[in-house]
Biopython code that builds the backbone (N, CA, C, O; Angstrom):
import numpy as np
from Bio.PDB.StructureBuilder import StructureBuilder

atoms = [
    (1, "UNK", "N", (-15.137, 8.181, -2.512)),
    (1, "UNK", "CA", (-13.633, 9.382, -2.916)),
    (1, "UNK", "C", (-12.922, 8.173, -4.436)),
    (1, "UNK", "O", (-12.716, 6.960, -4.405)),
    (2, "UNK", "N", (-12.767, 8.972, -5.350)),
    (2, "UNK", "CA", (-12.565, 8.366, -6.479)),
    (2, "UNK", "C", (-11.163, 7.204, -6.109)),
    (2, "UNK", "O", (-11.058, 6.008, -6.381)),
    (3, "UNK", "N", (-10.352, 8.001, -5.499)),
    (3, "UNK", "CA", (-8.875, 7.215, -5.014)),
    (3, "UNK", "C", (-9.073, 5.635, -4.361)),
    (3, "UNK", "O", (-8.363, 4.643, -4.523)),
    (4, "UNK", "N", (-10.519, 5.836, -3.437)),
    (4, "UNK", "CA", (-10.381, 4.545, -2.759)),
    (4, "UNK", "C", (-11.257, 3.691, -4.057)),
    (4, "UNK", "O", (-11.255, 2.461, -4.017)),
    (5, "UNK", "N", (-11.647, 4.074, -4.658)),
    (5, "UNK", "CA", (-12.154, 3.007, -5.878)),
    (5, "UNK", "C", (-11.056, 2.381, -6.542)),
    (5, "UNK", "O", (-10.806, 1.177, -6.596)),
    (6, "UNK", "N", (-10.348, 3.460, -7.104)),
    (6, "UNK", "CA", (-9.049, 3.072, -7.707)),
    (6, "UNK", "C", (-8.202, 2.087, -7.001)),
    (6, "UNK", "O", (-7.553, 1.165, -7.494)),
    (7, "UNK", "N", (-8.315, 2.427, -5.799)),
    (7, "UNK", "CA", (-7.417, 1.354, -4.697)),
    (7, "UNK", "C", (-7.890, 0.130, -4.686)),
    (7, "UNK", "O", (-7.091, -0.721, -4.295)),
    (8, "UNK", "N", (-9.271, -0.343, -5.088)),
    (8, "UNK", "CA", (-10.063, -1.358, -5.021)),
    (8, "UNK", "C", (-9.358, -2.135, -6.108)),
    (8, "UNK", "O", (-9.801, -3.280, -6.023)),
    (9, "UNK", "N", (-8.501, -2.071, -7.059)),
    (9, "UNK", "CA", (-8.369, -2.554, -8.236)),
    (9, "UNK", "C", (-7.165, -2.970, -7.905)),
    (9, "UNK", "O", (-6.620, -3.546, -8.846)),
    (10, "UNK", "N", (-6.425, -2.902, -6.793)),
    (10, "UNK", "CA", (-5.064, -3.608, -5.840)),
    (10, "UNK", "C", (-5.684, -4.539, -5.390)),
    (10, "UNK", "O", (-6.652, -4.425, -4.638)),
    (11, "UNK", "N", (-5.227, -5.535, -5.774)),
    (11, "UNK", "CA", (-5.343, -7.143, -4.951)),
    (11, "UNK", "C", (-4.256, -7.519, -4.187)),
    (11, "UNK", "O", (-3.205, -7.580, -4.825)),
    (12, "UNK", "N", (-4.188, -7.803, -2.952)),
    (12, "UNK", "CA", (-3.298, -8.677, -2.522)),
    (12, "UNK", "C", (-3.026, -9.826, -3.129)),
    (12, "UNK", "O", (-3.962, -10.482, -3.587)),
    (13, "UNK", "N", (-1.784, -10.253, -3.238)),
    (13, "UNK", "CA", (-1.386, -11.273, -4.271)),
    (13, "UNK", "C", (-1.378, -12.761, -3.551)),
    (13, "UNK", "O", (-1.209, -13.882, -4.032)),
    (14, "UNK", "N", (-1.674, -12.237, -1.967)),
    (14, "UNK", "CA", (-1.451, -13.341, -1.260)),
    (14, "UNK", "C", (-2.924, -14.025, -0.865)),
    (14, "UNK", "O", (-3.122, -15.211, -0.603)),
    (15, "UNK", "N", (-3.909, -12.927, -0.897)),
    (15, "UNK", "CA", (-5.126, -13.485, -0.360)),
    (15, "UNK", "C", (-6.448, -13.402, -1.946)),
    (15, "UNK", "O", (-7.470, -14.054, -2.163)),
    (16, "UNK", "N", (-5.843, -12.433, -2.642)),
    (16, "UNK", "CA", (-6.711, -12.032, -4.028)),
    (16, "UNK", "C", (-7.738, -11.106, -3.340)),
    (16, "UNK", "O", (-8.614, -10.743, -4.125)),
    (17, "UNK", "N", (-7.839, -10.732, -2.361)),
    (17, "UNK", "CA", (-8.606, -9.386, -2.061)),
    (17, "UNK", "C", (-8.183, -8.316, -2.399)),
    (17, "UNK", "O", (-6.987, -8.186, -2.655)),
    (18, "UNK", "N", (-8.766, -7.627, -2.455)),
    (18, "UNK", "CA", (-8.541, -6.106, -2.957)),
    (18, "UNK", "C", (-7.899, -5.438, -1.798)),
    (18, "UNK", "O", (-8.404, -5.979, -0.814)),
    (19, "UNK", "N", (-7.241, -4.746, -1.493)),
    (19, "UNK", "CA", (-6.610, -3.982, -0.186)),
    (19, "UNK", "C", (-7.650, -2.898, 0.258)),
    (19, "UNK", "O", (-7.377, -2.651, 1.433)),
    (20, "UNK", "N", (-8.424, -2.347, -0.030)),
    (20, "UNK", "CA", (-9.368, -1.599, 0.471)),
    (20, "UNK", "C", (-10.192, -2.416, 1.270)),
    (20, "UNK", "O", (-10.298, -1.998, 2.424)),
    (21, "UNK", "N", (-10.991, -3.754, 0.941)),
    (21, "UNK", "CA", (-11.992, -4.490, 1.414)),
    (21, "UNK", "C", (-11.388, -5.192, 2.540)),
    (21, "UNK", "O", (-12.090, -5.650, 3.442)),
    (22, "UNK", "N", (-9.878, -5.317, 2.528)),
    (22, "UNK", "CA", (-8.886, -5.955, 3.099)),
    (22, "UNK", "C", (-8.623, -5.273, 4.384)),
    (22, "UNK", "O", (-8.281, -5.858, 5.412)),
    (23, "UNK", "N", (-8.798, -4.043, 4.265)),
    (23, "UNK", "CA", (-8.418, -3.371, 5.436)),
    (23, "UNK", "C", (-6.950, -2.949, 5.478)),
    (23, "UNK", "O", (-6.320, -2.575, 6.467)),
    (24, "UNK", "N", (-6.550, -3.071, 4.300)),
    (24, "UNK", "CA", (-4.640, -2.654, 4.180)),
    (24, "UNK", "C", (-4.859, -1.205, 4.090)),
    (24, "UNK", "O", (-3.996, -0.598, 4.725)),
    (25, "UNK", "N", (-5.670, -0.488, 3.551)),
    (25, "UNK", "CA", (-5.586, 0.951, 3.276)),
    (25, "UNK", "C", (-6.518, 1.378, 4.395)),
    (25, "UNK", "O", (-7.735, 1.220, 4.303)),
    (26, "UNK", "N", (-5.815, 2.027, 5.660)),
    (26, "UNK", "CA", (-6.433, 2.587, 6.662)),
    (26, "UNK", "C", (-7.256, 3.880, 6.786)),
    (26, "UNK", "O", (-8.129, 4.189, 7.598)),
    (27, "UNK", "N", (-6.526, 4.794, 5.357)),
    (27, "UNK", "CA", (-7.209, 5.958, 5.612)),
    (27, "UNK", "C", (-6.604, 6.524, 4.110)),
    (27, "UNK", "O", (-5.763, 6.018, 3.367)),
    (28, "UNK", "N", (-7.230, 7.525, 4.010)),
    (28, "UNK", "CA", (-6.535, 8.435, 2.458)),
    (28, "UNK", "C", (-6.860, 9.755, 2.796)),
    (28, "UNK", "O", (-7.978, 10.050, 3.218)),
    (29, "UNK", "N", (-5.618, 10.874, 2.580)),
    (29, "UNK", "CA", (-5.718, 12.165, 3.003)),
    (29, "UNK", "C", (-5.360, 13.099, 2.009)),
    (29, "UNK", "O", (-4.257, 12.903, 1.499)),
    (30, "UNK", "N", (-6.043, 14.112, 1.583)),
    (30, "UNK", "CA", (-5.552, 15.078, 0.693)),
    (30, "UNK", "C", (-4.708, 16.143, 1.137)),
    (30, "UNK", "O", (-5.245, 16.851, 1.989)),
    (31, "UNK", "N", (-3.660, 16.434, 0.845)),
    (31, "UNK", "CA", (-2.709, 17.422, 1.121)),
    (31, "UNK", "C", (-2.183, 18.386, 0.327)),
    (31, "UNK", "O", (-1.000, 18.274, 0.003)),
    (32, "UNK", "N", (-2.941, 19.488, -0.126)),
    (32, "UNK", "CA", (-2.205, 20.553, -1.007)),
    (32, "UNK", "C", (-2.821, 19.478, -2.588)),
    (32, "UNK", "O", (-3.929, 19.010, -2.851)),
    (33, "UNK", "N", (-1.789, 19.447, -3.166)),
    (33, "UNK", "CA", (-2.088, 18.683, -4.708)),
    (33, "UNK", "C", (-1.689, 17.296, -4.368)),
    (33, "UNK", "O", (-1.818, 16.591, -5.369)),
    (34, "UNK", "N", (-1.267, 16.651, -3.376)),
    (34, "UNK", "CA", (-0.695, 15.175, -3.158)),
    (34, "UNK", "C", (-1.819, 14.599, -2.383)),
    (34, "UNK", "O", (-2.472, 15.373, -1.683)),
    (35, "UNK", "N", (-2.148, 13.270, -2.418)),
    (35, "UNK", "CA", (-2.773, 12.148, -1.916)),
    (35, "UNK", "C", (-1.649, 11.756, -1.158)),
    (35, "UNK", "O", (-0.451, 11.817, -1.431)),
    (36, "UNK", "N", (-2.464, 11.191, 0.213)),
    (36, "UNK", "CA", (-1.393, 10.589, 0.902)),
    (36, "UNK", "C", (-2.317, 9.208, 1.530)),
    (36, "UNK", "O", (-3.406, 9.323, 2.092)),
    (37, "UNK", "N", (-1.691, 8.079, 1.315)),
    (37, "UNK", "CA", (-2.366, 6.949, 1.388)),
    (37, "UNK", "C", (-1.671, 6.043, 2.589)),
    (37, "UNK", "O", (-0.465, 5.816, 2.686)),
    (38, "UNK", "N", (-2.768, 5.555, 3.528)),
    (38, "UNK", "CA", (-1.654, 4.900, 4.579)),
    (38, "UNK", "C", (-2.284, 3.583, 4.712)),
    (38, "UNK", "O", (-3.489, 3.383, 4.561)),
    (39, "UNK", "N", (-1.514, 2.802, 4.969)),
    (39, "UNK", "CA", (-1.585, 1.421, 4.479)),
    (39, "UNK", "C", (-1.193, 0.384, 5.847)),
    (39, "UNK", "O", (-0.196, 0.770, 6.457)),
    (40, "UNK", "N", (-1.784, -0.739, 6.336)),
    (40, "UNK", "CA", (-1.689, -0.938, 7.555)),
    (40, "UNK", "C", (-0.247, -2.390, 7.441)),
    (40, "UNK", "O", (-0.329, -3.569, 7.787)),
    (41, "UNK", "N", (0.539, -1.881, 7.028)),
    (41, "UNK", "CA", (1.502, -3.154, 6.685)),
    (41, "UNK", "C", (2.308, -3.469, 7.744)),
    (41, "UNK", "O", (2.611, -4.649, 7.917)),
    (42, "UNK", "N", (2.774, -2.479, 8.602)),
    (42, "UNK", "CA", (3.483, -3.078, 9.898)),
    (42, "UNK", "C", (2.605, -3.525, 10.863)),
    (42, "UNK", "O", (3.073, -4.540, 11.379)),
    (43, "UNK", "N", (1.647, -3.250, 11.289)),
    (43, "UNK", "CA", (0.441, -3.865, 12.069)),
    (43, "UNK", "C", (0.159, -5.645, 11.778)),
    (43, "UNK", "O", (-0.116, -6.490, 12.629)),
    (44, "UNK", "N", (0.336, -5.836, 10.290)),
    (44, "UNK", "CA", (-0.106, -7.167, 9.925)),
    (44, "UNK", "C", (1.067, -7.919, 9.744)),
    (44, "UNK", "O", (0.978, -8.912, 9.022)),
    (45, "UNK", "N", (2.261, -7.615, 10.310)),
    (45, "UNK", "CA", (3.239, -8.227, 10.198)),
    (45, "UNK", "C", (3.854, -8.585, 11.263)),
    (45, "UNK", "O", (4.256, -7.716, 12.037)),
    (46, "UNK", "N", (4.075, -10.061, 11.547)),
    (46, "UNK", "CA", (4.529, -10.599, 12.768)),
    (46, "UNK", "C", (5.989, -10.099, 12.939)),
    (46, "UNK", "O", (6.667, -9.906, 11.930)),
    (47, "UNK", "N", (6.466, -9.896, 14.103)),
    (47, "UNK", "CA", (7.547, -9.224, 14.047)),
    (47, "UNK", "C", (8.720, -10.043, 14.356)),
    (47, "UNK", "O", (9.557, -9.822, 15.230)),
    (48, "UNK", "N", (8.663, -11.261, 13.322)),
    (48, "UNK", "CA", (9.844, -12.265, 13.272)),
    (48, "UNK", "C", (10.448, -11.997, 12.054)),
    (48, "UNK", "O", (9.854, -11.281, 11.248)),
    (49, "UNK", "N", (11.534, -12.460, 11.795)),
    (49, "UNK", "CA", (12.825, -12.011, 10.725)),
    (49, "UNK", "C", (11.758, -12.674, 9.419)),
    (49, "UNK", "O", (11.087, -12.255, 8.476)),
    (50, "UNK", "N", (12.087, -13.856, 10.021)),
    (50, "UNK", "CA", (11.449, -15.139, 8.817)),
    (50, "UNK", "C", (10.043, -14.355, 8.097)),
    (50, "UNK", "O", (9.934, -13.832, 6.989)),
    (51, "UNK", "N", (9.368, -14.461, 8.849)),
    (51, "UNK", "CA", (8.013, -13.815, 8.585)),
    (51, "UNK", "C", (8.076, -12.343, 7.925)),
    (51, "UNK", "O", (7.430, -12.078, 6.912)),
    (52, "UNK", "N", (8.785, -11.545, 8.484)),
    (52, "UNK", "CA", (9.096, -10.110, 7.811)),
    (52, "UNK", "C", (9.645, -10.178, 6.308)),
    (52, "UNK", "O", (9.293, -9.410, 5.413)),
    (53, "UNK", "N", (10.650, -11.318, 6.168)),
    (53, "UNK", "CA", (11.440, -11.616, 4.837)),
    (53, "UNK", "C", (10.027, -11.934, 3.828)),
    (53, "UNK", "O", (9.816, -11.399, 2.740)),
    (54, "UNK", "N", (9.369, -12.691, 4.337)),
    (54, "UNK", "CA", (8.515, -13.454, 3.200)),
    (54, "UNK", "C", (7.294, -12.580, 2.998)),
    (54, "UNK", "O", (6.619, -12.885, 2.015)),
    (55, "UNK", "N", (6.959, -11.770, 3.571)),
    (55, "UNK", "CA", (5.641, -10.738, 3.869)),
    (55, "UNK", "C", (6.565, -9.368, 2.522)),
    (55, "UNK", "O", (5.918, -8.821, 1.630)),
    (56, "UNK", "N", (7.804, -9.168, 2.708)),
    (56, "UNK", "CA", (7.965, -7.794, 1.980)),
    (56, "UNK", "C", (7.860, -7.906, 0.478)),
    (56, "UNK", "O", (7.454, -6.920, -0.136)),
    (57, "UNK", "N", (8.226, -9.150, -0.263)),
    (57, "UNK", "CA", (7.748, -9.088, -1.557)),
    (57, "UNK", "C", (6.169, -8.633, -1.905)),
    (57, "UNK", "O", (5.764, -7.957, -2.850)),
    (58, "UNK", "N", (5.563, -9.134, -1.006)),
    (58, "UNK", "CA", (4.096, -9.014, -1.375)),
    (58, "UNK", "C", (3.828, -7.487, -1.090)),
    (58, "UNK", "O", (3.186, -6.893, -1.956)),
    (59, "UNK", "N", (4.247, -6.765, 0.036)),
    (59, "UNK", "CA", (4.449, -5.131, -0.049)),
    (59, "UNK", "C", (4.637, -4.736, -0.684)),
    (59, "UNK", "O", (3.888, -3.824, -1.034)),
    (60, "UNK", "N", (5.861, -5.049, -1.478)),
    (60, "UNK", "CA", (6.515, -4.654, -2.666)),
    (60, "UNK", "C", (5.584, -4.236, -3.749)),
    (60, "UNK", "O", (5.472, -3.144, -4.305)),
    (61, "UNK", "N", (4.737, -5.711, -3.977)),
    (61, "UNK", "CA", (3.945, -5.789, -5.171)),
    (61, "UNK", "C", (2.847, -4.705, -5.299)),
    (61, "UNK", "O", (2.538, -3.890, -6.169)),
    (62, "UNK", "N", (2.379, -5.041, -4.046)),
    (62, "UNK", "CA", (1.441, -4.263, -3.559)),
    (62, "UNK", "C", (1.507, -2.716, -3.578)),
    (62, "UNK", "O", (0.472, -2.147, -3.926)),
    (63, "UNK", "N", (2.415, -2.073, -3.302)),
    (63, "UNK", "CA", (2.924, -0.606, -3.639)),
    (63, "UNK", "C", (3.323, -0.592, -5.248)),
    (63, "UNK", "O", (2.951, 0.372, -5.917)),
    (64, "UNK", "N", (3.782, -1.239, -5.624)),
    (64, "UNK", "CA", (3.913, -1.200, -6.962)),
    (64, "UNK", "C", (2.240, -1.098, -7.863)),
    (64, "UNK", "O", (2.156, -0.325, -8.817)),
    (65, "UNK", "N", (1.295, -1.749, -7.534)),
    (65, "UNK", "CA", (0.292, -1.749, -8.208)),
    (65, "UNK", "C", (-0.451, -0.604, -7.298)),
    (65, "UNK", "O", (-1.513, -0.506, -7.912)),
    (66, "UNK", "N", (-0.513, 0.054, -6.521)),
    (66, "UNK", "CA", (-1.050, 1.338, -5.962)),
    (66, "UNK", "C", (-0.716, 2.500, -6.805)),
    (66, "UNK", "O", (-1.523, 3.328, -7.227)),
    (67, "UNK", "N", (0.821, 2.474, -7.048)),
    (67, "UNK", "CA", (1.602, 3.443, -7.789)),
    (67, "UNK", "C", (0.574, 3.439, -9.272)),
    (67, "UNK", "O", (-0.258, 4.257, -9.665)),
    (68, "UNK", "N", (1.029, 2.211, -9.820)),
    (68, "UNK", "CA", (0.270, 2.025, -11.374)),
    (68, "UNK", "C", (-1.337, 2.585, -11.339)),
    (68, "UNK", "O", (-1.793, 3.378, -12.163)),
    (69, "UNK", "N", (-1.956, 2.103, -10.409)),
    (69, "UNK", "CA", (-3.557, 2.487, -10.294)),
    (69, "UNK", "C", (-3.533, 4.053, -10.259)),
    (69, "UNK", "O", (-4.385, 4.657, -10.911)),
    (70, "UNK", "N", (-2.512, 4.806, -9.462)),
    (70, "UNK", "CA", (-2.953, 6.241, -9.067)),
    (70, "UNK", "C", (-1.760, 7.002, -9.752)),
    (70, "UNK", "O", (-1.145, 7.921, -9.209)),
    (71, "UNK", "N", (-1.520, 6.536, -10.940)),
    (71, "UNK", "CA", (-0.564, 7.232, -11.723)),
    (71, "UNK", "C", (-0.928, 8.514, -12.235)),
    (71, "UNK", "O", (-0.137, 9.316, -12.731)),
    (72, "UNK", "N", (-2.115, 8.670, -12.099)),
    (72, "UNK", "CA", (-2.500, 10.369, -12.545)),
    (72, "UNK", "C", (-2.378, 11.375, -10.861)),
    (72, "UNK", "O", (-2.638, 12.574, -10.770)),
    (73, "UNK", "N", (-2.027, 10.678, -9.970)),
    (73, "UNK", "CA", (-2.179, 11.301, -8.960)),
    (73, "UNK", "C", (-0.665, 11.844, -8.279)),
    (73, "UNK", "O", (0.225, 11.008, -8.438)),
    (74, "UNK", "N", (-0.333, 12.808, -7.722)),
    (74, "UNK", "CA", (0.936, 12.548, -6.608)),
    (74, "UNK", "C", (0.499, 11.919, -5.581)),
    (74, "UNK", "O", (-0.564, 12.140, -5.001)),
    (75, "UNK", "N", (1.418, 10.992, -5.277)),
    (75, "UNK", "CA", (0.843, 10.276, -4.294)),
    (75, "UNK", "C", (1.902, 10.106, -3.108)),
    (75, "UNK", "O", (2.938, 10.736, -3.322)),
    (76, "UNK", "N", (1.878, 9.544, -2.156)),
    (76, "UNK", "CA", (2.944, 9.455, -0.927)),
    (76, "UNK", "C", (1.928, 8.026, -0.069)),
    (76, "UNK", "O", (0.720, 8.007, 0.165)),
    (77, "UNK", "N", (3.130, 6.818, 0.272)),
    (77, "UNK", "CA", (2.146, 5.950, 0.594)),
    (77, "UNK", "C", (3.181, 6.017, 1.888)),
    (77, "UNK", "O", (4.385, 6.267, 1.955)),
    (78, "UNK", "N", (2.062, 5.645, 3.006)),
    (78, "UNK", "CA", (2.974, 5.801, 4.626)),
    (78, "UNK", "C", (2.388, 4.692, 5.533)),
    (78, "UNK", "O", (1.165, 4.556, 5.555)),
    (79, "UNK", "N", (3.008, 4.063, 6.121)),
    (79, "UNK", "CA", (2.661, 3.092, 7.020)),
    (79, "UNK", "C", (2.003, 3.805, 8.173)),
    (79, "UNK", "O", (2.562, 4.711, 8.792)),
    (80, "UNK", "N", (0.686, 3.318, 8.458)),
    (80, "UNK", "CA", (-0.219, 3.786, 9.116)),
    (80, "UNK", "C", (0.422, 3.673, 10.607)),
    (80, "UNK", "O", (-0.136, 4.350, 11.470)),
    (81, "UNK", "N", (1.162, 3.152, 10.863)),
    (81, "UNK", "CA", (1.606, 2.498, 12.316)),
    (81, "UNK", "C", (3.029, 3.313, 12.704)),
    (81, "UNK", "O", (3.295, 3.981, 13.703)),
    (82, "UNK", "N", (3.830, 2.994, 11.526)),
    (82, "UNK", "CA", (5.472, 3.450, 11.573)),
    (82, "UNK", "C", (5.472, 4.986, 11.065)),
    (82, "UNK", "O", (5.942, 5.865, 11.787)),
    (83, "UNK", "N", (4.997, 5.234, 9.956)),
    (83, "UNK", "CA", (5.104, 6.332, 9.531)),
    (83, "UNK", "C", (6.217, 6.304, 8.319)),
    (83, "UNK", "O", (6.709, 7.337, 7.865)),
    (84, "UNK", "N", (6.545, 4.989, 7.857)),
    (84, "UNK", "CA", (7.466, 4.416, 7.006)),
    (84, "UNK", "C", (7.250, 4.468, 5.834)),
    (84, "UNK", "O", (6.716, 3.514, 5.267)),
    (85, "UNK", "N", (7.594, 5.552, 5.195)),
    (85, "UNK", "CA", (7.337, 5.352, 3.218)),
    (85, "UNK", "C", (7.803, 4.723, 2.737)),
    (85, "UNK", "O", (8.976, 4.371, 2.864)),
    (86, "UNK", "N", (6.745, 4.261, 1.774)),
    (86, "UNK", "CA", (7.010, 3.090, 1.062)),
    (86, "UNK", "C", (7.195, 3.660, -0.414)),
    (86, "UNK", "O", (6.596, 4.641, -0.855)),
    (87, "UNK", "N", (8.210, 2.809, -1.170)),
    (87, "UNK", "CA", (8.370, 3.627, -3.038)),
    (87, "UNK", "C", (8.134, 2.023, -3.492)),
    (87, "UNK", "O", (8.147, 0.986, -2.830)),
    (88, "UNK", "N", (7.962, 2.234, -4.616)),
    (88, "UNK", "CA", (8.099, 1.074, -5.469)),
    (88, "UNK", "C", (9.408, 0.794, -6.086)),
    (88, "UNK", "O", (10.146, 1.625, -6.616)),
    (89, "UNK", "N", (9.661, -0.790, -5.924)),
    (89, "UNK", "CA", (10.896, -1.319, -6.029)),
    (89, "UNK", "C", (11.354, -1.197, -7.680)),
    (89, "UNK", "O", (10.571, -1.742, -8.458)),
    (90, "UNK", "N", (12.308, -0.666, -8.156)),
    (90, "UNK", "CA", (12.724, -0.365, -9.395)),
    (90, "UNK", "C", (13.119, -1.697, -10.187)),
    (90, "UNK", "O", (14.090, -2.330, -9.772)),
    (91, "UNK", "N", (12.515, -2.090, -11.148)),
    (91, "UNK", "CA", (12.740, -3.451, -12.127)),
    (91, "UNK", "C", (13.890, -3.399, -13.103)),
    (91, "UNK", "O", (13.990, -2.456, -13.888)),
    (92, "UNK", "N", (14.672, -4.290, -13.075)),
    (92, "UNK", "CA", (15.211, -4.303, -14.358)),
    (92, "UNK", "C", (16.734, -3.649, -14.011)),
    (92, "UNK", "O", (17.556, -3.486, -14.912)),
]
sb = StructureBuilder()
sb.init_structure("model")
sb.init_model(0)
sb.init_chain("A")
sb.init_seg("    ")
for serial, (resi, resn, name, xyz) in enumerate(atoms, 1):
    if name == "N":
        sb.init_residue(resn, " ", resi, " ")
    sb.init_atom(name, np.array(xyz, "f"), 0.0, 1.0, " ", f" {name:<3s}", serial, name[0])
structure = sb.get_structure()
């Protein structure tokens, strides 16, 4: 799928590995004209406040990069465990 190939351009800033090979993208689904990307953020984040605070900026950067590489698609990014929606953080 073309979307998966584009997602391989997104690197985890912590590991340097692409998010598809790393297993952070667990599913890509197409629904009407929308592409839904399921990510494994919750299952890969320890449930301790300090760890969650440290991981959040990394997740925000990954979401922003997903939006950038898939700018030609209507997308939705959901956590595969909690179904939480992720949106890129506006800067400036």
